[in-house]
C-alpha positions as CSV (number, residue, x, y, z in Angstrom):
1,X,14.0,16.6,-9.4
2,X,12.2,13.9,-11.3
3,X,8.4,14.3,-11.8
4,X,6.2,11.4,-11.9
5,X,2.4,11.4,-12.6
6,X,0.1,9.2,-10.2
7,X,-1.7,6.8,-12.3
8,X,-5.2,5.4,-11.5
9,X,-4.7,2.3,-9.6
10,X,-5.5,-1.0,-11.6
11,X,-4.9,-4.5,-10.3
12,X,-2.9,-5.0,-13.6
13,X,-0.5,-2.1,-13.3
14,X,-0.1,-2.8,-9.5
15,X,0.6,-6.6,-9.7
16,X,4.4,-6.4,-9.5
17,X,4.2,-4.7,-6.5
18,X,1.4,-6.4,-4.5
19,X,-2.6,-6.8,-4.5
20,X,-5.4,-4.4,-5.0
21,X,-8.3,-5.2,-2.6
22,X,-12.0,-4.3,-3.8
23,X,-15.3,-5.4,-3.6
24,X,-15.7,-5.1,-7.4
25,X,-17.7,-7.8,-9.1
26,X,-19.9,-10.3,-7.5
27,X,-19.1,-11.7,-3.9
28,X,-17.4,-14.9,-3.6
29,X,-20.2,-16.1,-1.3
30,X,-23.3,-14.6,0.3
31,X,-23.3,-15.4,4.3
32,X,-25.2,-14.1,7.3
33,X,-28.5,-15.1,6.1
34,X,-28.2,-13.3,2.8
35,X,-27.3,-10.1,4.3
36,X,-23.4,-10.0,3.6
37,X,-21.3,-10.7,0.4
38,X,-17.9,-12.3,1.3
39,X,-15.0,-11.3,-1.0
40,X,-12.9,-14.2,0.1
41,X,-8.9,-14.2,0.5
42,X,-8.1,-11.2,-1.6
43,X,-4.4,-10.7,-0.5
44,X,-1.5,-12.8,-0.6
45,X,-0.2,-12.1,3.0
46,X,3.3,-13.4,3.5
47,X,4.7,-13.2,7.4
48,X,7.8,-15.3,6.8
49,X,8.7,-18.3,9.0
50,X,9.4,-16.2,12.1
51,X,6.3,-13.8,12.2
52,X,2.6,-13.5,12.6
53,X,-0.3,-11.4,11.5
54,X,-0.9,-8.3,13.4
55,X,-3.5,-5.5,13.0
56,X,-2.4,-1.9,13.8
57,X,-4.1,1.4,13.4
58,X,-2.1,4.2,11.8
59,X,-3.3,7.7,12.0
60,X,-1.3,9.7,9.1
61,X,-1.1,13.4,8.3
62,X,-2.8,14.1,5.0
63,X,-0.3,15.3,2.2
64,X,-1.2,17.7,-0.8
65,X,-0.5,17.1,-4.4
66,X,2.0,17.9,-5.8
67,X,3.8,15.7,-3.2
68,X,7.6,15.3,-2.7
69,X,8.8,11.8,-2.0
70,X,12.2,11.7,-0.4
71,X,11.9,8.5,1.5
72,X,11.2,4.8,0.4
73,X,11.0,1.9,2.6
74,X,10.3,-1.9,2.6
75,X,9.7,-4.7,4.8
76,X,11.8,-7.7,4.0
77,X,10.2,-10.1,6.4
78,X,6.7,-9.5,5.6
79,X,3.9,-8.1,3.4
80,X,1.8,-5.2,4.6
81,X,-1.7,-4.3,3.7
82,X,-3.0,-0.8,4.0
83,X,-7.0,-0.7,4.6
84,X,-8.5,2.9,4.6
85,X,-11.0,3.3,7.4
86,X,-12.2,6.4,5.6
87,X,-14.2,6.9,2.2
88,X,-11.3,9.3,0.5
89,X,-8.7,8.6,-2.2
90,X,-5.3,8.2,-1.2
91,X,-1.9,7.9,-2.8
92,X,0.5,4.9,-2.9
93,X,4.1,5.2,-4.1
94,X,6.1,2.1,-5.1
95,X,9.4,1.2,-6.6
96,X,10.8,-1.5,-8.6
97,X,13.5,-3.5,-6.9
98,X,17.0,-3.4,-7.8
99,X,19.0,-5.5,-5.4
100,X,19.2,-3.7,-2.3
101,X,18.3,-0.2,-3.7
102,X,14.9,1.0,-5.2
103,X,14.6,1.2,-8.8
104,X,12.1,3.4,-10.7
105,X,9.2,4.9,-8.8
106,X,5.5,4.6,-9.8
107,X,2.8,6.2,-8.1
108,X,-1.0,5.4,-8.1
109,X,-4.2,7.1,-6.9
110,X,-6.2,4.7,-4.9
111,X,-10.0,5.1,-5.1
112,X,-12.2,5.2,-2.2
113,X,-13.3,1.8,-0.7
114,X,-10.1,0.2,-2.1
115,X,-7.0,-1.2,-0.1
116,X,-3.8,-2.5,-1.1
117,X,-1.4,-5.3,0.0
118,X,2.3,-4.8,-0.6
119,X,4.2,-8.0,-1.3
120,X,7.1,-8.7,0.8
121,X,10.1,-6.6,0.3
122,X,8.6,-4.2,-2.1
123,X,9.8,-0.8,-1.9
124,X,7.2,1.8,-0.9
125,X,6.6,5.6,0.1
126,X,5.2,6.3,3.5
127,X,1.6,6.3,4.1
128,X,0.0,9.0,2.3
129,X,-3.5,10.1,2.6
130,X,-4.7,13.0,0.6
131,X,-7.6,14.0,2.8
132,X,-8.3,13.9,6.6
133,X,-8.8,11.6,8.4
134,X,-5.7,9.8,7.5
135,X,-6.7,6.6,9.4
136,X,-5.9,3.1,8.0
137,X,-5.9,-0.4,9.5
138,X,-2.6,-2.2,8.6
139,X,-2.0,-5.6,8.7
140,X,1.6,-6.6,8.7
141,X,4.3,-8.9,10.4
142,X,4.8,-9.1,14.0
143,X,8.1,-10.7,15.0
144,X,11.5,-10.4,17.0
145,X,13.4,-9.7,13.8
146,X,14.1,-6.2,12.0
147,X,11.3,-5.8,9.3
148,X,12.1,-2.2,8.1
149,X,14.8,-0.9,5.9
150,X,14.5,2.9,4.9
151,X,16.3,4.5,1.7
152,X,16.4,8.3,1.6
153,X,16.3,9.5,-2.1
154,X,19.2,11.7,-3.1
155,X,17.0,13.2,-5.7
156,X,13.6,13.3,-4.4
157,X,10.7,12.5,-6.6
158,X,7.6,15.1,-7.3
159,X,4.4,13.1,-7.7
160,X,1.2,14.9,-9.2
161,X,-1.9,14.2,-11.2
162,X,-2.2,14.3,-14.8
């Protein structure tokens, strides 16, 4: 079984897979009579020519580290953003694409108050909260064509902290 270390999430390390959404730095605009900072247009959302944006709520069972990843999936028709509705860190697992199969796997610890948007077609692990509640808002493609491909790993990957 392959073992990998989950790294701290950075925008640079995650760029091949998607966008990191945070409120780091100064807001792009101050609105609501000075009471709200707007961090504008932080994700490259892509829903293809036949889809539309939808917001769903996911309530996932928390997992423990080390975590065994044996299933990778992707959404060929649209991007997918995971927005935590809690103040806990969580785990995101992604894989480099190699044609129609996932390539090398990477894992990141996502800090509190941080969301990610996966690029269209990015192989990724299942939603993996590390603490309860595992509640997330998910923005993804709603459409009539199939937008989920799953790939069971013949050799599961164990993910742990350093």
